[in-house]
Legacy VTK file of the C-alpha trace (Angstrom):
# vtk DataFile Version 3.0
C-alpha trace
ASCII
DATASET POLYDATA
POINTS 248 float
82.905 -88.229 153.831
80.230 -85.913 155.493
77.317 -85.543 154.091
76.315 -82.103 152.861
73.255 -80.044 154.312
72.028 -79.740 150.664
72.461 -83.655 149.750
70.622 -84.636 153.546
67.679 -82.562 152.653
67.559 -83.690 149.004
67.400 -87.322 150.295
65.060 -86.750 153.251
62.533 -83.443 152.450
63.085 -83.600 148.400
59.645 -81.531 148.197
61.072 -78.665 150.102
64.750 -78.798 148.501
63.140 -79.047 145.155
61.573 -75.624 145.763
64.111 -73.904 147.848
66.170 -74.546 144.097
64.143 -71.380 143.057
65.683 -69.155 145.577
68.798 -67.169 145.106
71.822 -69.256 147.037
71.978 -66.880 150.223
68.354 -67.716 150.817
68.725 -71.333 149.972
71.748 -71.750 152.649
68.834 -70.224 155.389
66.406 -72.785 154.439
68.437 -75.884 154.142
69.730 -74.890 157.130
66.229 -74.943 159.211
64.761 -77.622 156.986
67.744 -79.450 158.085
67.389 -78.727 162.325
63.414 -79.749 161.215
64.347 -82.944 160.252
66.848 -83.544 163.193
63.899 -82.579 165.336
60.988 -84.525 163.811
62.963 -87.954 163.537
63.063 -87.884 167.320
60.260 -89.935 167.265
61.132 -92.175 164.597
64.617 -93.494 166.149
63.210 -93.313 169.654
60.339 -95.269 170.778
60.763 -94.247 174.591
59.189 -91.764 175.812
61.473 -90.682 178.518
64.057 -90.938 176.112
62.585 -89.038 173.289
61.963 -86.122 176.243
65.621 -86.188 176.764
65.983 -85.625 172.882
64.105 -83.290 172.530
65.409 -80.830 175.329
68.680 -81.025 173.780
67.130 -79.689 170.792
65.403 -77.266 172.742
68.329 -75.789 174.845
70.360 -75.777 171.843
68.044 -73.554 169.666
67.869 -71.405 173.154
71.483 -70.985 173.454
71.670 -69.486 169.572
68.898 -67.959 170.146
71.111 -66.041 173.226
73.800 -65.259 171.138
75.734 -68.493 172.525
78.230 -70.322 169.755
76.405 -73.326 168.498
76.734 -76.979 169.679
78.487 -79.307 167.436
76.324 -80.491 165.346
76.156 -79.235 161.548
72.859 -78.352 161.426
73.204 -76.018 164.651
76.030 -74.758 163.178
74.549 -73.965 159.740
71.454 -71.935 161.277
74.067 -70.093 163.518
75.829 -68.816 160.255
73.022 -68.390 158.254
69.924 -67.162 160.095
69.300 -64.687 163.081
68.633 -65.516 166.632
64.950 -64.715 166.447
65.184 -67.768 164.097
66.001 -70.473 166.465
63.732 -69.119 169.162
60.701 -69.464 166.417
61.908 -72.977 166.103
61.356 -73.791 169.472
58.081 -74.276 168.778
58.687 -77.035 166.787
60.642 -78.636 169.364
57.505 -78.466 171.888
54.664 -79.224 169.421
56.841 -82.456 168.413
56.523 -83.596 172.200
53.118 -85.107 170.856
54.574 -87.308 169.018
55.896 -89.724 172.360
52.009 -90.387 173.131
50.411 -93.638 172.098
47.273 -91.380 171.106
48.459 -87.957 170.827
45.145 -85.884 169.800
41.576 -85.809 171.658
39.927 -84.276 168.811
40.404 -83.010 165.306
41.492 -79.400 166.998
44.261 -80.828 168.737
45.357 -82.266 165.624
45.234 -78.595 164.050
46.977 -77.287 166.970
50.026 -80.008 166.258
49.741 -79.005 162.960
50.284 -75.280 163.493
53.161 -75.563 165.650
54.955 -77.925 163.256
54.667 -77.499 159.178
52.744 -73.895 160.233
55.588 -72.849 162.016
58.147 -73.939 159.615
56.369 -72.208 156.584
56.348 -69.239 159.081
60.094 -69.121 159.487
60.940 -70.046 156.097
59.065 -67.720 154.308
60.941 -64.953 156.432
64.299 -65.735 155.065
63.388 -64.766 151.819
62.548 -60.854 153.296
59.251 -61.175 150.765
56.701 -58.090 151.067
53.982 -58.251 152.147
54.604 -61.577 153.948
52.397 -63.796 153.954
49.324 -63.678 155.926
48.938 -65.622 159.326
46.040 -67.211 157.316
47.752 -68.194 154.648
50.432 -69.486 156.845
47.464 -71.879 158.856
45.820 -73.158 156.126
49.126 -73.745 153.962
50.496 -75.893 156.857
47.541 -77.740 157.776
47.180 -78.751 154.366
50.874 -79.775 153.897
50.554 -81.256 157.724
47.505 -83.149 157.090
48.546 -85.022 153.516
51.751 -85.836 155.915
50.038 -87.798 158.738
47.766 -89.882 155.992
51.533 -90.399 153.765
52.966 -91.747 156.992
49.842 -93.497 157.936
50.673 -96.809 157.589
54.156 -95.872 159.381
52.810 -95.281 162.727
50.333 -97.633 162.322
52.920 -100.474 162.143
54.116 -98.630 165.338
50.860 -98.724 167.369
50.044 -95.135 166.624
47.692 -93.231 164.811
47.054 -89.902 163.888
43.308 -90.291 164.245
41.760 -87.958 167.432
40.304 -89.934 170.236
36.556 -88.109 169.446
36.164 -90.234 166.178
37.570 -89.410 162.838
38.580 -91.374 159.427
41.419 -91.172 157.311
38.533 -90.294 154.535
37.505 -86.869 156.914
41.446 -86.301 157.286
41.645 -86.429 153.182
38.691 -83.589 153.177
40.345 -81.514 155.914
44.165 -81.097 153.838
41.542 -80.736 150.691
40.102 -77.780 152.298
42.950 -76.444 153.660
44.591 -76.286 150.405
41.912 -74.398 148.546
41.818 -72.077 151.629
45.511 -71.996 151.102
45.321 -71.156 147.355
43.021 -68.627 147.618
44.710 -66.684 150.112
48.391 -66.989 148.154
47.061 -65.040 145.392
48.633 -62.192 147.210
51.878 -63.431 147.998
55.245 -61.729 145.602
57.271 -64.342 143.653
60.275 -64.258 146.246
58.420 -66.437 148.739
57.884 -69.438 146.626
61.166 -70.985 147.432
59.880 -71.173 150.792
55.871 -72.274 150.223
55.968 -73.394 147.205
55.989 -77.555 147.839
52.416 -76.857 148.982
51.456 -76.733 145.495
51.950 -80.831 145.659
49.492 -81.262 148.019
46.686 -81.876 145.564
48.932 -84.564 143.637
49.929 -86.043 146.649
45.925 -86.535 147.746
44.621 -88.268 144.812
47.884 -90.703 144.857
46.395 -91.619 148.395
42.992 -92.009 147.366
44.190 -94.728 144.682
46.021 -96.472 147.270
49.376 -94.958 146.808
51.668 -92.122 148.823
54.072 -91.014 146.277
54.514 -89.224 143.055
57.228 -89.750 140.548
60.292 -87.116 140.768
59.758 -85.395 137.040
55.729 -85.237 137.957
56.639 -82.829 141.225
59.316 -81.140 139.455
57.157 -79.960 136.687
55.102 -79.217 139.177
56.896 -77.124 140.982
57.642 -74.767 137.400
54.679 -74.700 136.556
53.424 -73.281 139.947
56.453 -70.624 140.150
55.337 -69.310 136.664
51.822 -69.148 137.434
52.163 -67.604 140.805
49.776 -70.253 142.002
50.556 -72.987 143.990
LINES 1 249
248 0 1 2 3 4 5 6 7 8 9 10 11 12 13 14 15 16 17 18 19 20 21 22 23 24 25 26 27 28 29 30 31 32 33 34 35 36 37 38 39 40 41 42 43 44 45 46 47 48 49 50 51 52 53 54 55 56 57 58 59 60 61 62 63 64 65 66 67 68 69 70 71 72 73 74 75 76 77 78 79 80 81 82 83 84 85 86 87 88 89 90 91 92 93 94 95 96 97 98 99 100 101 102 103 104 105 106 107 108 109 110 111 112 113 114 115 116 117 118 119 120 121 122 123 124 125 126 127 128 129 130 131 132 133 134 135 136 137 138 139 140 141 142 143 144 145 146 147 148 149 150 151 152 153 154 155 156 157 158 159 160 161 162 163 164 165 166 167 168 169 170 171 172 173 174 175 176 177 178 179 180 181 182 183 184 185 186 187 188 189 190 191 192 193 194 195 196 197 198 199 200 201 202 203 204 205 206 207 208 209 210 211 212 213 214 215 216 217 218 219 220 221 222 223 224 225 226 227 228 229 230 231 232 233 234 235 236 237 238 239 240 241 242 243 244 245 246 247
């Protein structure tokens, strides 16, 4: 039996799936479709090692999203079908930015300096936060300052958690100009604190699209102790508390 998008996202992107549980059903469907497309784009570098082949696959997603943005029927893929059914053409157009940013995944040392890492995170985690938040139709919408800080906080945390995986493939997310993982942790902490400050002005309705950022501190503490995971029950309770308090 084919795996549903809900089951897929629960399996491969559980933190976003957990936060999406706080949304009404119609918003949840939009978020799951977006997360499914994001997963398919992001996993290209996990399943393909050769740069030329990776570029071909990313181009397939770029063209598929462009077609939906232009109003054409979706290609034969469940994530694209769900995206076309639940969101508008602008959403598909915006998700092309993630495809473009993911081209860096096929560089052996993709970042020259920290500013290049920031730019990559803005184009991946940051874009996903913005597009997802738009689905909640919350007013006021999250500010660009919040989206930048939150995307970088979550993105740096993700790079730290994935460090061993990429190291095993002979790659590193550290910039060529210098820097280490301790500095990366400091950046994740700093951006999280900045995002938390901006989040005070956000309406409750946007939480399902951004709430998972509340898990950044617990992941960073786990990383400092030599781990990368946190128990499911802990994450559930943390998200409940963050939703109730309105603070990430």
